[in-house]
SERO-4910 file (N, C-alpha, C, O; in steps of 0.05 Angstrom, whole numbers):
BEGIN
 pado doro    nc1    nc2    nc3   cac1   cac2   cac3    cc1    cc2    cc3    oc1    oc2    oc3
  Met    A   2313   -444   -332   2334   -462   -322   2355   -454   -294   2370   -465   -278
  Val    A   2341   -425   -303   2363   -425   -265   2349   -427   -247   2358   -426   -225
  Leu    A   2325   -428   -250   2304   -438   -230   2303   -465   -223   2296   -472   -200
  Leu    A   2311   -487   -244   2315   -511   -248   2346   -519   -232   2350   -541   -221
  Val    A   2360   -503   -232   2393   -510   -208   2386   -499   -184   2397   -507   -164
  Leu    A   2372   -484   -183   2368   -475   -156   2349   -495   -138   2350   -499   -114
  Val    A   2328   -506   -162   2318   -520   -135   2335   -549   -136   2332   -562   -115
  Leu    A   2351   -560   -158   2367   -585   -157   2383   -576   -129   2386   -592   -111
  Leu    A   2392   -555   -128   2412   -547   -114   2401   -542    -73   2409   -547    -50
  Leu    A   2388   -534    -82   2368   -538    -55   2361   -563    -43   2363   -567    -19
  Ala    A   2353   -583    -62   2344   -614    -60   2365   -626    -47   2364   -644    -30
  Leu    A   2392   -610    -60   2422   -629    -57   2426   -623    -25   2430   -642    -10
  Ala    A   2423   -589    -12   2434   -590     -4   2420   -599     30   2432   -602     52
  Leu    A   2384   -601     21   2370   -605     47   2384   -635     48   2397   -640     68
  Gly    A   2381   -652     30   2387   -686     25   2412   -697     42   2415   -716     57
  Gly    A   2430   -673     32   2456   -670     56   2460   -663     76   2480   -671     89
  Ala    A   2438   -641     89   2436   -635    114   2424   -663    130   2435   -675    149
  Gly    A   2400   -668    119   2388   -694    136   2410   -720    137   2408   -736    157
  Phe    A   2433   -726    114   2444   -746    122   2462   -740    154   2464   -753    174
  Ala    A   2475   -712    145   2486   -704    171   2472   -708    194   2486   -716    212
  Val    A   2455   -706    197   2440   -696    218   2431   -727    228   2432   -726    252
  His    A   2424   -753    217   2429   -771    218   2452   -789    225   2450   -804    244
  Ile    A   2472   -788    211   2500   -787    227   2500   -784    254   2503   -800    272
  Leu    A   2496   -754    252   2500   -740    284   2481   -754    310   2484   -749    333
  Trp    A   2458   -776    298   2447   -782    316   2460   -805    327   2462   -811    351
  Trp    A   2471   -820    304   2488   -842    316   2514   -840    333   2524   -854    351
  Val    A   2520   -824    324   2549   -815    346   2537   -802    374   2547   -806    396
  Ala    A   2514   -785    369   2512   -789    400   2504   -800    417   2503   -793    441
  Leu    A   2492   -831    401   2485   -851    412   2507   -861    420   2508   -861    444
  Val    A   2530   -873    408   2553   -884    414   2560   -871    451   2561   -882    473
  Val    A   2563   -837    438   2581   -824    465   2559   -833    488   2570   -843    507
  Leu    A   2539   -833    489   2523   -840    510   2525   -865    518   2519   -867    542
  Val    A   2531   -885    510   2534   -905    517   2550   -906    521   2550   -928    532
  Leu    A   2580   -896    522   2613   -894    529   2607   -882    562   2618   -888    583
  Trp    A   2586   -863    559   2588   -839    579   2573   -861    600   2580   -860    624
  Leu    A   2558   -876    593   2538   -892    607   2561   -921    619   2561   -929    643
  Leu    A   2574   -931    600   2598   -951    617   2619   -941    637   2633   -956    650
  Gly    A   2619   -915    636   2636   -901    652   2630   -893    675   2647   -894    693
  Phe    A   2605   -884    679   2594   -894    709   2589   -924    713   2589   -930    737
  Leu    A   2585   -942    700   2583   -972    706   2610   -989    720   2613  -1005    738
  Leu    A   2627   -977    700   2655  -1001    698   2673   -984    716   2677   -961    706
  Pro    A   2685   -988    740   2711   -975    751   2734   -972    737   2738   -992    723
  Ala    A   2749   -956    735   2776   -956    724   2798   -967    730   2810   -954    747
  Gly    A   2811   -987    723   2832  -1003    733   2859   -986    743   2863   -962    749
  Gly    A   2876  -1007    742   2904   -987    752   2908   -972    775   2898   -981    796
  Arg    A   2924   -948    776   2923   -928    805   2905   -913    812   2894   -900    794
  Gly    A   2895   -909    839   2869   -902    847   2858   -914    858   2847   -902    878
  Gly    A   2852   -941    855   2835   -956    866   2810   -954    847   2814   -960    824
  Gly    A   2788   -948    854   2765   -954    848   2751   -921    836   2727   -914    834
  His    A   2771   -909    832   2762   -886    816   2753   -885    793   2762   -902    777
  Arg    A   2733   -866    784   2723   -861    751   2749   -859    730   2771   -852    737
  Trp    A   2741   -867    704   2756   -857    685   2755   -834    678   2764   -826    656
  Tyr    A   2743   -817    696   2746   -779    687   2743   -778    714   2734   -792    732
  Arg    A   2758   -750    708   2767   -741    735   2751   -722    744   2760   -714    766
  Trp    A   2725   -710    736   2715   -695    751   2682   -715    760   2666   -706    776
***
């Protein structure tokens, strides 16, 4: 009985980790797209054609 509970807890933990890693891949993809847009699109406003980031 205890072994069954441990196996189920392990399966739940690994399934949750897989879901979290999947979500992190999507977050990384969104950040990459925003980062690339920062290179392609100039910032409006003061400073002329400076980028939206300071470095």
